[in-house]
C-alpha positions in Angstrom: 2.2 83.4 -31.5 1.4 80.2 -29.4 1.8 82.2 -26.3 -0.9 84.5 -27.3 -3.1 81.8 -28.2 -2.7 80.1 -24.9 -5.6 80.5 -22.7 -3.8 80.8 -19.5 -2.3 83.7 -20.9 -5.4 85.6 -21.9 -6.6 84.9 -18.4 -3.5 86.2 -16.8 -3.5 89.4 -19.1 -7.0 90.5 -18.4 -6.6 89.7 -14.8 -3.6 92.5 -15.1 -5.6 95.1 -16.9 -8.7 94.8 -14.2 -5.6 94.7 -11.5 -4.4 98.0 -13.3 -7.6 99.5 -13.0 -8.5 98.7 -9.7 -5.6 100.4 -8.5 -6.2 103.7 -10.3 -10.0 103.7 -8.7 -9.2 104.7 -5.3 -11.9 107.4 -3.7 -10.9 110.7 -2.4 -11.3 111.7 1.1 -13.2 115.2 1.1 -14.4 117.5 3.6 -17.4 119.4 2.7 -18.6 122.3 4.7 -21.8 124.4 4.0 -22.0 126.5 7.4 -24.9 128.9 6.4 -28.2 127.6 8.1 -30.3 128.2 5.4 -32.7 125.4 3.5 -31.8 127.1 0.1 -28.0 127.1 0.6 -27.8 123.7 1.7 -30.8 121.7 -0.4 -28.6 123.4 -3.6 -25.5 121.4 -3.1 -27.0 118.1 -1.7 -27.0 116.4 -5.3 -23.2 116.9 -5.1 -22.6 115.5 -1.9 -25.0 112.8 -3.0 -23.2 111.9 -6.3 -19.6 112.2 -4.8 -20.5 109.7 -2.1 -22.1 107.4 -4.7 -19.2 107.8 -6.7 -17.0 106.3 -4.4 -15.5 109.1 -2.7 -15.8 109.2 1.2 -17.5 112.6 2.2 -17.5 114.1 5.6 -20.8 117.0 5.3 -20.9 119.7 7.8 -24.2 120.9 7.5 -27.2 122.6 8.6 -29.5 120.4 6.6 -28.3 116.9 7.0 -29.7 114.6 3.8 -30.1 111.8 6.4 -30.1 109.1 3.4 -28.8 105.7 5.3 -28.2 104.2 1.6 -25.4 106.7 1.0 -22.8 104.7 3.3 -19.9 106.8 2.1 -21.6 110.1 3.3 -20.9 111.1 7.4 -22.7 113.9 8.0 -22.1 116.2 11.0 -25.3 118.5 12.0 -24.9 122.5 12.0 -28.8 122.9 12.6 -27.8 124.0 16.1 -26.6 127.3 14.4 -30.2 128.3 13.1 -31.3 129.5 16.9 -28.5 132.0 16.5 -29.0 133.2 12.9 -32.4 133.6 13.3 -32.4 135.5 16.6 -33.8 138.9 16.0 -34.1 138.6 11.9 -37.2 139.3 11.0 -37.0 142.6 13.0 -34.0 143.4 10.9 -34.9 142.0 7.4 -37.4 144.7 6.8 -35.0 147.6 7.7 -33.0 149.7 5.5 -30.2 147.8 2.9 -27.3 149.3 4.9 -28.5 148.0 8.2 -29.2 145.0 7.0 -25.9 144.5 5.2 -23.9 145.5 8.5 -26.8 142.5 10.3 -25.7 139.9 7.7 -22.2 140.1 7.8 -21.8 140.3 11.6 -24.3 137.8 11.9 -22.6 135.4 9.4 -19.4 135.9 11.6 -21.0 135.1 14.9 -22.5 131.7 13.5 -19.6 130.8 12.2 -17.5 131.4 15.3 -20.4 129.4 17.3 -20.1 126.4 14.7 -16.2 126.4 14.7 -16.1 126.2 18.7 -18.8 123.0 18.6 -17.4 119.9 19.9 -17.7 118.1 16.7 -15.7 120.4 14.7 -13.3 120.8 17.5 -12.9 117.1 17.4 -12.0 117.4 13.5 -9.8 119.9 14.0 -7.7 118.2 16.9 -7.5 114.8 15.8 -3.8 114.7 14.6 -4.2 111.1 12.7 -7.4 112.9 11.0 -6.5 114.1 7.0 -8.3 114.7 3.9 -7.5 115.0 0.4 -9.8 117.7 -0.4 -12.0 120.7 1.1 -15.0 122.1 -0.5 -16.4 125.0 1.1 -19.1 127.2 0.8 -16.6 130.0 0.3 -18.6 133.3 1.7 -18.0 131.7 4.9 -14.1 132.7 5.0 -12.9 131.0 7.9 -13.6 127.8 7.4 -10.8 128.0 4.6 -8.4 127.2 7.3 -9.5 123.7 7.3 -7.5 123.3 3.9 -4.3 124.9 5.5 -5.0 122.4 8.9 -5.2 119.3 6.7 -2.8 120.7 3.8 -5.1 119.8 1.1 -6.3 121.7 -2.0 -9.5 123.8 -1.7 -12.8 124.3 -3.7 -15.0 126.9 -2.9 -19.1 126.8 -3.9 -21.6 129.4 -3.6 -25.4 129.4 -4.7 -24.7 133.2 -5.7 -22.2 135.1 -7.2 -19.1 135.8 -4.5 -18.5 139.3 -3.6 -16.3 142.0 -5.3 -13.9 142.0 -2.9 -13.4 138.0 -3.3 -13.7 138.3 -7.0 -10.5 140.7 -6.9 -8.3 138.0 -4.4 -9.2 135.5 -7.3 -7.6 137.4 -9.7 -11.2 138.5 -11.6 -10.9 141.9 -13.1 -13.7 144.0 -10.9 -15.3 147.7 -11.6 -18.1 149.0 -9.3 -20.0 150.7 -12.1 -19.9 147.6 -14.4 -20.1 144.6 -11.8 -21.7 146.6 -8.5 -22.0 144.6 -5.4 -24.9 141.9 -5.9 -26.2 143.3 -2.2 -26.4 147.1 -4.0 -29.6 146.4 -5.7 -29.2 149.0 -8.6 -29.3 147.0 -11.5 -27.0 149.1 -13.9 -25.1 152.3 -12.4 -26.3 154.0 -15.2 -27.2 157.7 -13.9 -24.6 160.1 -12.1 -26.5 159.7 -8.7 -26.4 155.8 -9.6 -22.5 156.1 -10.2 -21.8 157.7 -6.9 -23.8 155.4 -4.7 -21.9 152.7 -6.5 -18.4 154.1 -6.1 -19.4 155.1 -2.4 -21.1 151.6 -1.4 -18.2 149.5 -3.0 -15.6 151.5 -1.1 -17.5 151.2 2.0 -18.1 147.6 1.7 -14.4 146.9 0.8 -13.5 148.9 3.9 -16.0 147.1 5.9 -14.6 143.6 4.5 -10.9 144.5 4.7 -10.7 146.4 7.8 -13.1 144.9 9.8 -14.1 141.3 9.1 -11.1 140.2 7.7 -9.0 141.1 11.1 -11.9 139.5 12.5 -11.9 136.3 10.8 -7.9 136.0 11.5 -8.7 136.3 15.5 -11.8 133.7 14.6 -8.9 131.2 13.0 -6.5 131.5 15.6 -8.9 131.2 18.4 -10.3 128.1 17.0 -7.2 126.5 14.7 -4.4 127.8 16.6 -1.6 130.0 15.8 1.0 130.2 12.2 -2.3 130.2 9.8 -1.8 132.2 6.5 -4.3 135.5 6.9 -7.6 135.3 5.2 -6.6 136.9 2.2 -4.0 134.7 1.3 -6.5 131.3 2.0 -9.4 133.2 -0.4 -5.9 133.2 -2.9 -5.3 129.7 -2.3 -8.5 128.2 -3.4 -7.7 126.2 -6.4 -11.4 126.2 -8.2 -14.2 128.6 -7.3 -17.8 127.6 -8.6 -20.1 130.6 -9.0 -23.9 130.3 -9.4 -24.2 132.5 -12.2 -24.2 131.9 -16.0 -24.2 134.6 -19.2 -27.7 134.4 -20.1 -29.1 135.7 -17.0 -26.7 137.5 -15.4 -23.9 140.0 -16.9 -21.0 138.9 -19.0 -17.7 139.2 -17.1 -14.0 138.4 -17.5 -13.1 135.4 -15.4 -10.0 133.5 -14.3 -10.0 129.8 -15.3 -10.1 128.7 -11.7 -13.8 130.8 -11.4 -16.4 128.6 -13.0 -19.8 129.5 -14.1 -22.5 126.7 -13.1 -25.3 128.5 -13.0 -28.7 126.9 -13.7 -27.0 123.4 -13.2 -27.4 123.3 -9.4 -30.5 122.3 -7.6 -31.9 119.7 -10.1 -33.8 117.7 -7.1 -36.3 114.9 -8.5 -40.0 116.1 -8.3 -42.3 113.8 -6.0 -46.2 113.6 -6.6 -47.8 116.4 -4.6 -50.1 115.0 -1.7 -53.4 114.6 -2.9 -55.4 117.5 -0.8 -53.0 119.9 -2.5 -52.7 118.4 -5.8 -56.9 118.5 -5.6 -57.0 122.1 -5.3 -54.5 122.9 -7.8 -56.0 120.6 -10.4 -59.5 122.2 -9.8 -58.3 125.8 -10.4 -59.6 126.4 -13.9 -58.7 129.6 -14.3 -54.9 128.6 -13.1 -52.9 129.9 -9.7 -50.4 132.1 -8.6 -47.6 130.9 -6.0 -46.5 133.3 -3.2 -43.4 132.6 -1.4 -40.8 134.9 0.4 -38.6 132.2 0.7 -36.7 130.4 3.7 -35.7 133.5 5.7 -38.4 136.2 5.3 -41.6 135.3 6.8 -45.0 136.9 4.8 -46.6 136.6 8.5 -44.0 139.7 9.4 -44.6 142.0 6.7 -45.7 145.4 7.8 -49.7 145.4 8.5 -50.4 147.9 5.9 -48.6 145.6 2.9 -50.7 142.5 4.1 -53.8 144.5 3.9 -52.7 145.3 0.3 -51.8 142.1 -0.8 -54.9 140.5 0.5 -57.1 143.1 -1.1 -55.5 142.1 -4.4 -56.1 138.8 -4.1 -59.6 138.8 -3.3 -60.4 140.6 -6.6 -58.1 138.2 -8.6 -59.6 135.3 -10.8 -57.0 133.0 -9.8 -56.6 130.5 -6.9 -53.4 131.9 -4.9 -51.4 129.3 -2.9 -49.4 131.6 -0.2 -46.5 130.1 1.7 -47.8 131.9 5.0 -46.5 131.1 8.7 -49.5 132.3 10.6 -53.0 132.6 10.8 -54.5 134.7 8.4 -57.9 136.5 7.5 -58.3 135.8 3.8 -60.7 135.1 1.0 -61.8 131.7 -0.1 -59.6 132.2 -3.3 -56.6 132.0 -0.9 -54.8 128.9 0.4 -52.2 129.2 3.2 -49.6 126.4 3.7 -46.5 126.9 6.6 -44.3 125.0 4.0 -44.7 124.4 -0.1 -43.0 121.8 -1.8 -42.0 124.7 -4.5 -40.0 122.5 -7.1 -43.3 120.3 -7.5 -45.7 123.4 -7.3 -43.4 125.2 -9.9 -44.1 122.3 -12.5 -47.7 122.0 -12.2 -49.3 122.6 -15.8 -52.1 125.3 -14.0 -49.2 127.4 -12.2 -49.8 131.1 -13.9 -47.3 132.9 -12.2 -44.8 132.8 -9.2 -44.5 135.8 -7.0 -41.4 135.2 -5.6 -39.1 137.4 -3.1 -35.7 136.9 -6.1 -33.7 134.4 -4.3 -31.5 132.7 -7.2 -32.7 129.2 -6.6 -36.1 129.9 -6.8 -35.6 132.0 -10.0 -33.7 129.3 -11.5 -36.7 126.8 -10.7 -39.0 128.9 -12.2 -37.0 129.6 -15.5 -36.7 125.8 -15.5 -40.3 125.3 -15.5 -41.0 128.1 -17.8 -43.0 130.2 -15.2 -43.2 134.0 -15.3 -42.6 135.8 -12.2 -43.3 139.0 -10.2 -40.5 139.7 -7.8 -40.9 141.3 -4.6 -37.1 141.6 -3.3 -36.6 141.8 0.7 -33.3 141.7 1.3 -29.3 141.0 0.5 -29.2 140.0 -3.4 -32.7 139.5 -4.0 -33.3 143.2 -5.4 -30.5 142.8 -7.9 -31.9 139.2 -9.2 -35.1 140.7 -9.6 -33.6 143.5 -11.7 -32.0 140.7 -13.5 -35.3 138.7 -14.6 -37.2 142.1 -15.6 -34.1 143.0 -17.7 -34.3 139.6 -19.4 -38.1 139.6 -20.0 -38.6 136.8 -17.3 -41.5 139.3 -15.3 -41.7 142.1 -13.8 -41.1 144.0 -10.2 -43.3 145.0 -7.2 -41.8 146.9 -4.3 -43.7 145.9 -0.8 -42.4 149.2 0.8 -44.8 151.5 -1.7 -47.3 148.8 -2.7 -50.8 149.9 -4.0 -53.6 147.8 -4.6 -54.1 149.1 -8.2 -50.5 148.9 -9.1 -49.7 145.6 -7.6 -52.9 143.9 -9.4 -52.2 145.6 -12.8 -48.9 144.1 -12.4 -50.2 140.7 -12.1 -52.3 141.0 -14.9 -49.9 142.1 -16.9 -47.5 139.7 -16.2 -50.2 136.9 -16.9 -51.8 138.2 -19.7 -48.4 139.4 -21.8 -48.1 136.7 -24.7 -44.3 137.3 -24.4 
């Protein structure tokens, strides 16, 4: 008893306990790779890198959109923005072509970008540095060749994606798949209920599976051997080696599907960036929109200025007839009416949070949809490519909005759709 009551004993006990906790608080060395040159793909995941670094982990981030915050002393960034040039080459010419052509273009272009990035001196320096080591790899799992870093550093890998993963990858991860129940997100059919729709789903699934396993996977294996060296497992084995896969889906917006424990849905939890005050001139215009305003954006890849001239004409005629102010993310000079405001770049999160907003006309990107749902803004979806048509099917089926097909857009139908979404009290 006298020993316990001894002040020196109490001090030593506290010191030993604190020392024990200090020894248990080692930070990990994390290699994070988000190779897609896309604003939305990168910014949606930036809160993750910020938080990991603030919690004491040493994060080396390879990204096309560096955060550039000097206060994040544990974050080292390798700038991959040079790959935007390759990614955007001929994109506007291809983006409004047929779905199959865009699908093929998308896969092969991403492979080209990945090959360019892996050959860059900064990445080769990481690969060839014999003294370099990491405890964990976190990577955008849709860009499969970078999974070779997990084998290079003998560390576990975690996959992240701002979309869902493709059926082939679901299958490799162990999830049950079926082309009629869970069609590829690029197909854009929603539900494969009709006979024609079912045939399309099956043929599409067969074609894409063959493309990936017979064309892309061998290409990825060659790419890994070229940039990392010999002796690496085939790409399918690297995918199976992923410890945890986070997918940006949730059972409220997306279909409920069986998933193995290592595949975790995080839909709606990404991309919670803090809102900033709108700049004075934009805030003044939106505050004065007494009837409310409509925000129109086709995202960071598709340019409104590249829409077919006939489509632009229909959109402008429609906007001229409605009573709302229109804020349009438009990349060029436009002959417009007084109620239309164009900006080359719009602070989307801040605009969606403005109390006067009535409607969001969106391309159907999943980040944009999640942001609109977060602020309770109804939508008109105008899908262009990739997973966007599938996403628009989701917002229509869930009662979040309606769709407008830019390929057969007419003024009366477009205006009716806009008014229906704004005026419908549901």
